[in-house]
Every structure is written in structure tokens, then in C-alpha cells.
C-alpha positions as CSV (number, residue, x, y, z in Angstrom):
1,M,4.4,21.6,2.3
2,A,4.4,17.8,1.8
3,I,2.5,14.6,2.2
4,I,5.2,12.3,3.6
5,A,3.7,8.8,4.1
6,L,0.7,6.5,4.0
7,G,-0.3,6.6,7.6
8,Y,-3.2,4.2,7.8
9,L,-6.1,2.6,5.9
10,G,-9.7,1.9,6.8
11,V,-11.9,-0.9,5.4
12,R,-15.6,-1.6,5.6
13,S,-16.5,-5.2,6.3
14,D,-19.0,-7.2,8.3
15,R,-16.5,-10.1,8.6
16,L,-14.6,-8.9,11.6
17,D,-13.8,-12.5,12.8
18,D,-12.3,-13.3,9.3
19,W,-10.3,-10.0,9.4
20,S,-9.0,-10.7,12.8
21,D,-7.6,-14.1,11.6
22,F,-6.4,-12.7,8.3
23,A,-4.6,-9.6,9.5
24,G,-3.5,-11.1,12.8
25,H,-2.5,-14.7,12.0
26,L,-1.6,-14.5,8.3
27,L,-0.1,-10.9,8.0
28,G,1.2,-10.9,11.6
29,M,-0.3,-7.6,12.7
30,Q,-1.3,-7.0,16.3
31,T,-5.1,-7.0,16.8
32,I,-6.6,-4.3,18.9
33,D,-10.3,-4.5,19.7
34,R,-11.6,-0.9,19.5
35,G,-15.2,-1.9,20.4
36,S,-18.3,-0.5,18.8
37,G,-18.1,-2.9,15.9
38,A,-14.5,-2.1,14.8
39,L,-11.1,-3.8,14.9
40,A,-7.8,-2.0,14.6
41,F,-4.4,-3.4,13.9
42,R,-0.9,-2.3,14.8
43,M,2.3,-2.8,12.7
44,D,4.8,-0.8,14.8
45,D,4.7,2.0,17.4
46,H,1.8,3.7,15.8
47,K,-1.4,3.2,17.8
48,Q,-3.1,1.9,14.7
49,R,-2.3,1.3,11.0
50,L,-5.4,-0.6,9.8
51,V,-9.0,-0.2,10.9
52,V,-11.9,-2.5,9.9
53,S,-15.4,-1.2,10.7
54,D,-18.4,-3.4,10.9
55,E,-20.3,-1.9,7.9
56,P,-21.5,-3.3,4.6
57,G,-19.6,-2.6,1.5
58,E,-16.4,-4.8,1.7
59,T,-14.2,-2.1,0.3
60,L,-11.9,0.8,1.1
61,A,-13.4,3.2,3.6
62,F,-10.6,5.8,3.8
63,M,-6.9,6.4,3.2
64,G,-4.9,8.4,5.8
65,W,-1.9,10.3,4.5
66,E,0.5,12.0,6.9
67,V,1.6,15.6,6.3
68,E,4.8,17.2,7.4
69,S,3.4,20.0,9.5
70,K,0.1,21.3,10.9
71,T,0.1,24.2,8.5
72,D,0.1,21.8,5.6
73,L,-3.5,20.9,6.4
74,E,-4.7,24.5,5.9
75,T,-2.6,24.9,2.8
76,Y,-4.0,21.7,1.2
77,A,-7.5,22.6,2.3
78,D,-7.3,26.1,0.7
79,R,-5.9,24.6,-2.6
80,L,-8.6,21.9,-2.8
81,E,-11.5,24.3,-2.0
82,A,-10.2,26.7,-4.6
83,A,-10.5,23.9,-7.1
84,G,-14.1,23.1,-6.0
85,V,-13.3,20.1,-3.9
86,G,-15.4,19.9,-0.7
87,V,-13.2,19.8,2.4
88,Q,-14.2,19.1,6.0
89,H,-12.0,19.8,9.0
90,G,-12.0,16.7,11.1
91,S,-13.8,16.9,14.5
92,R,-12.0,16.2,17.8
93,S,-14.0,13.0,18.0
94,L,-12.8,11.8,14.6
95,A,-9.2,12.8,15.4
96,D,-9.4,10.8,18.6
97,R,-10.7,7.7,16.7
98,R,-7.9,8.0,14.2
99,F,-5.3,8.7,16.9
100,V,-4.0,11.8,15.3
101,S,-3.7,15.4,16.4
102,D,-5.6,17.0,13.5
103,L,-6.9,16.1,10.1
104,I,-8.9,17.2,7.0
105,V,-11.3,15.0,5.0
106,F,-12.3,15.0,1.3
107,D,-13.1,12.7,-1.6
108,D,-11.1,12.2,-4.8
109,P,-12.9,12.4,-8.2
110,D,-13.8,8.6,-8.0
111,G,-15.4,9.1,-4.6
112,N,-12.5,7.6,-2.5
113,R,-12.3,9.2,0.9
114,V,-8.9,10.8,1.6
115,E,-7.8,12.0,5.1
116,L,-4.8,14.2,5.5
117,V,-3.5,13.8,9.0
118,W,-0.9,15.5,11.2
119,A,1.0,14.0,14.2
120,P,-0.1,10.4,14.5
121,M,0.0,9.2,18.1
122,R,2.5,6.6,19.2
123,A,1.8,3.7,21.6
124,T,3.8,3.4,24.8
125,D,3.7,-0.4,24.9
126,P,5.7,-2.5,22.4
127,F,4.3,-3.9,19.2
128,V,3.4,-7.6,19.7
129,P,3.0,-9.4,16.3
130,G,0.2,-11.9,15.7
131,R,2.7,-14.5,14.6
132,P,6.5,-14.7,15.0
133,I,7.9,-12.1,12.6
134,Q,10.9,-9.8,12.7
135,G,8.7,-6.8,12.0
136,F,7.4,-4.5,9.2
137,N,9.4,-1.9,7.2
138,T,7.5,1.2,8.2
139,G,9.1,4.3,9.9
140,P,9.7,7.1,7.4
141,Y,8.3,4.9,4.6
142,G,4.8,4.7,6.2
143,M,2.4,1.8,6.4
144,G,3.2,0.4,2.9
145,H,1.3,1.2,-0.3
146,A,-2.3,1.4,-1.5
147,V,-3.5,0.7,-5.1
148,L,-6.9,1.8,-6.5
149,H,-8.9,0.7,-9.5
150,V,-9.9,3.8,-11.4
151,R,-12.5,4.4,-14.2
152,N,-10.4,7.0,-16.0
153,I,-6.8,7.3,-15.0
154,E,-6.3,10.5,-16.9
155,A,-9.0,12.2,-14.7
156,L,-7.4,11.1,-11.4
157,L,-3.8,11.7,-12.5
158,P,-3.9,15.5,-12.1
159,F,-5.7,15.2,-8.8
160,Y,-3.1,13.2,-7.0
161,R,-0.1,14.6,-8.9
162,D,-0.9,18.3,-9.1
163,M,-3.4,18.8,-6.2
164,L,-1.8,16.5,-3.6
165,D,1.8,16.7,-4.9
166,F,2.2,12.9,-5.3
167,H,5.3,12.3,-7.5
168,V,5.2,9.9,-10.4
169,S,7.8,7.1,-10.1
170,D,7.0,5.3,-13.3
171,Y,4.1,4.2,-15.4
172,G,3.1,1.6,-17.9
173,L,0.5,1.8,-20.7
174,S,0.1,-1.9,-21.7
175,P,-1.7,-4.2,-21.3
176,Y,-3.6,-1.6,-19.1
177,P,-2.5,1.8,-17.8
178,L,-0.7,1.8,-14.4
179,Y,0.7,4.8,-12.6
180,F,3.0,4.6,-9.5
181,F,3.6,7.5,-7.1
182,H,6.1,8.2,-4.3
183,V,5.8,10.5,-1.4
184,N,9.1,9.5,0.3
185,G,11.9,7.1,-0.4
186,R,9.6,4.0,-0.9
187,H,9.4,3.5,-4.7
188,H,5.7,3.8,-4.5
189,S,3.2,4.5,-1.7
190,F,0.3,4.8,-4.1
191,A,-0.7,3.5,-7.5
192,M,-3.7,3.5,-9.9
193,V,-4.8,0.7,-12.2
194,G,-6.8,1.9,-15.2
195,S,-9.2,-1.0,-15.1
196,G,-12.3,1.0,-16.0
197,R,-13.9,0.5,-12.6
198,S,-13.7,2.0,-9.2
199,G,-12.6,0.3,-6.0
200,F,-9.7,-1.0,-4.0
201,H,-7.2,-3.2,-5.8
202,H,-4.8,-4.0,-2.9
203,F,-2.6,-2.7,-0.2
204,M,1.0,-3.8,0.5
205,V,2.8,-4.4,3.8
206,E,6.6,-4.9,3.6
207,F,8.3,-7.3,6.0
208,Q,11.8,-6.8,7.4
209,N,12.7,-10.5,6.7
210,L,12.1,-12.5,3.5
211,D,11.5,-15.6,5.6
212,D,8.4,-13.9,7.1
213,V,7.0,-13.5,3.6
214,G,7.7,-17.1,2.8
215,Q,6.3,-18.5,6.0
216,G,3.1,-16.4,5.4
217,F,2.9,-17.8,1.9
218,D,3.1,-21.3,3.4
219,L,0.2,-20.4,5.7
220,A,-1.8,-18.9,2.9
221,Q,-1.5,-22.1,0.8
222,L,-3.2,-24.1,3.5
223,E,-6.4,-22.2,2.8
224,D,-8.5,-22.8,-0.3
225,E,-8.3,-19.9,-2.7
226,R,-6.4,-17.7,-0.3
227,V,-3.5,-17.1,-2.7
228,A,-4.3,-14.7,-5.5
229,Y,-0.8,-14.2,-7.0
230,T,1.9,-16.7,-6.4
231,L,5.4,-15.7,-5.1
232,G,7.1,-13.4,-7.6
233,R,9.2,-10.3,-8.1
234,H,8.1,-6.9,-9.5
235,T,10.0,-5.1,-12.2
236,N,9.7,-1.6,-11.0
237,D,10.2,-1.7,-7.2
238,Y,12.0,-5.1,-7.1
239,M,9.6,-6.3,-4.4
240,T,9.5,-10.0,-3.8
241,S,6.0,-10.8,-2.7
242,Y,2.8,-12.8,-3.0
243,Y,-0.8,-11.6,-2.9
244,A,-3.6,-13.0,-0.8
245,N,-7.4,-12.7,-1.2
246,S,-8.6,-10.6,1.7
247,P,-11.9,-11.4,3.5
248,S,-13.3,-8.4,1.6
249,G,-12.3,-9.6,-1.9
250,F,-9.5,-7.1,-2.7
251,F,-5.9,-8.3,-2.5
252,V,-3.2,-7.8,0.2
253,E,0.4,-8.0,-1.0
254,S,3.0,-9.3,1.5
255,G,6.5,-8.3,0.3
256,W,10.2,-7.9,1.1
257,G,13.2,-6.0,-0.4
258,G,11.3,-3.1,-1.9
259,R,13.3,-0.5,-3.8
260,V,14.3,2.8,-2.0
261,I,14.8,5.8,-4.3
262,D,16.2,9.3,-3.9
263,P,13.1,11.5,-4.4
264,A,15.3,14.6,-5.1
265,T,16.9,13.0,-8.2
266,W,14.4,10.5,-9.4
267,Q,13.0,10.9,-12.9
268,P,9.6,9.5,-13.9
269,H,9.6,7.2,-16.9
270,E,7.6,4.7,-18.8
271,T,8.2,1.0,-18.3
272,F,7.8,-1.7,-20.9
273,D,8.6,-5.1,-19.2
274,G,5.3,-5.8,-17.6
275,P,4.7,-5.9,-13.8
276,S,6.9,-8.9,-12.8
277,F,10.3,-10.5,-13.7
278,W,9.0,-13.9,-12.7
279,G,6.2,-15.5,-10.7
280,H,3.1,-13.6,-9.6
281,E,0.9,-16.0,-11.5
282,R,-2.6,-14.6,-11.3
283,L,-4.5,-17.6,-10.0
284,Y,-7.8,-15.6,-9.9
285,L,-7.8,-14.7,-13.6
286,P,-9.5,-16.6,-16.4
287,P,-7.1,-18.4,-18.8
288,E,-6.7,-15.7,-21.5
289,P,-5.7,-12.6,-19.5
290,R,-3.7,-14.9,-17.2
291,A,-1.7,-16.2,-20.2
292,Q,-1.2,-12.6,-21.4
293,L,0.5,-11.6,-18.2
294,R,2.5,-14.8,-18.1
295,N,3.8,-14.1,-21.6
296,L,5.0,-10.7,-20.5
297,R,7.1,-12.4,-17.8
298,L,8.5,-15.0,-20.2
299,D,9.4,-12.2,-22.7
300,A,11.2,-10.3,-19.9
301,A,13.1,-13.5,-19.1
302,K,14.1,-13.9,-22.8
303,K,15.4,-10.3,-22.8
304,G,17.5,-11.0,-19.7
305,R,15.6,-8.5,-17.6
306,R,16.4,-8.7,-13.9
307,A,16.9,-6.5,-10.8
308,P,20.5,-5.3,-10.1
309,P,22.5,-7.6,-7.8
310,I,22.5,-6.8,-4.1
311,V,25.9,-5.2,-4.3
312,E,24.4,-2.5,-6.6
313,C,21.4,-2.0,-4.4
314,P,22.3,0.4,-1.6
315,W,18.9,0.0,0.1
316,L,19.7,-3.7,0.6
317,Y,23.5,-3.7,0.7
318,S,23.8,-1.0,3.4
319,T,21.5,-3.1,5.6
320,F,23.6,-6.2,5.3
321,S,26.9,-4.4,5.6
322,K,26.0,-3.1,9.0
323,D,26.4,-6.6,10.4
324,Q,29.8,-7.2,8.8
325,P,33.1,-6.6,10.7
């Protein structure tokens, strides 16, 4: 029994035109008009990865997590119901809208809608990006990752870790609690920020080529207040990325070079170096908290903290070596 990947995300927004431009032009997704006040976006051979429905709220509507087998749906449903969590079996109509064979639906303790899905449908026509990009790093690693604001991180930790079998990759407790979880080889497909409030913090898409991130960063800088975090590199998953303000107010991270781990041998641990080796200046923050995070980066630099060189990174080196004679 296993949840194996982040399959898709849904967002509520009445700014469909803005989302069409943001996800299609800036991120490079393929826009699919689903009609009935909704847009969908492709990133690969899946029929849809992101759904934006014309509803008020400007926030996360649902997270779709792919399970390994159909029997996993019943196993998780039984476990959740035994713990007092209300579970609904998705209707045929809902499964068709999500382009999956079957699903169950429930809410986490903060009220976020979670959908466990089996057998997502593939498109027969090729993926056509919204701008010239090499593509996204999806496949067995799923759509990317999703990060939530949470009121009480200790209350949600057992739900995702123990009820849904998400595995802790690492965590930090200062300047605020952060927990990162993996469900496959991607360093994290899910994370929680203990900010004391509920809501969507960001989702991440990973590009196959660093230049596609940089070119997107150039495009984002042409728009006033589109960039939320400048280009930088994270300490735990080694992702080089920038964050954009989405049309709905939460962030979207565009990254490259994320760490791939071995889930069978990985040991969870506490981190102390702050979230970034360099960059990721939080342009949206007021001066004091912005300086606090900047000082963490400067302190990491003083200590000589850095990611291992490429020759020690099999998830990167093996890719490059395929092209060598």
C-alpha cells in the first residue's frame, strides 16, 4: 500500500484569464479549456495536472495524490474512517472530471481537501508547452510538490505521516517549524509551514533545463511585483529556483536540479542552515523578517555550507554522463 506521487492540484479563482497567461506563458504549461468555467493545464502525457475553477476563494481547492493500486483506495478509506475521518467515494462523474479511474475524497484536520486517485488517464496527443521549454521533470516523481500553511504543525504531522504514510525527509524548527515529506525519490512532494494560519503556501514545478527557469525568471521580472523570491538555491533539496506571485496570491516555485533520494535508506533529520544557501530574497516580506532570513543565508555562507559538486550528485551526474562517449 502506498501513495506514490502528487498527481494534480486544483485551485479556486475567478481570474481565469490571468491564470491562462500565468500558467501558460510564464510557467510553460499547455492550456486546456475544459469549459463550464474551468481551465486545465498539462505538463506531460497526463490529461491534466492543474485545474483552475471559476469560484471565489483564491486558494487551494484540492490535492490529488496517486496510489499504487486500486485496493489502496479501500485500505486508506478503512483506515481513515476507523480514525473518525469522513471519506467519500468519488462518483463516476468526478472521476471523469479528474481523468482518473477511481478516487476517494476527504479533508485533512485543517480542512484541506485531499483526493486519493488510482490510474490517471494519459493523453494520446503530445504535450505542447505554452512557451519554448525542454519539458518538466514529472514521470515517477509526480507533478512537483505542494506546501501548506498550517495552524498547528504538530496536529497535522501524525495525519500525513501516520495516516497517509508520507515519509519525513527533514525538518527545521527555526525561525519557524517546517516539515518536508517524500512519497517517491523526489526529496519532497509535500511540506508544511507552521505559520499559525491555514492556506496554500506554494506549489513547485521542476524544469528539465536550468535555462528554462532562467528565461522564466526574465519574463517574471518584466511584470510589476510578479517575483516573490529571487533566484536562489535551497539547502535541503538543492533546488535552484525562483518564486512568482500567482494570480491567486500564493506562490509558485519554478525550479531545476532537485535532489533525488533513495527512500529505502533515507533517514529523517533536523536541519539548521535555514532554507537557502544563497538568493531567495523574499521581496514580499517587510524589512525585519526579510533581514532575518537573509542573515541565515549569510551565516550559511560563512560556515561554507554548499551542495555537493555535480560529480557527487548521481541524480545529476548520471543524466549528464548519458551524453558522454
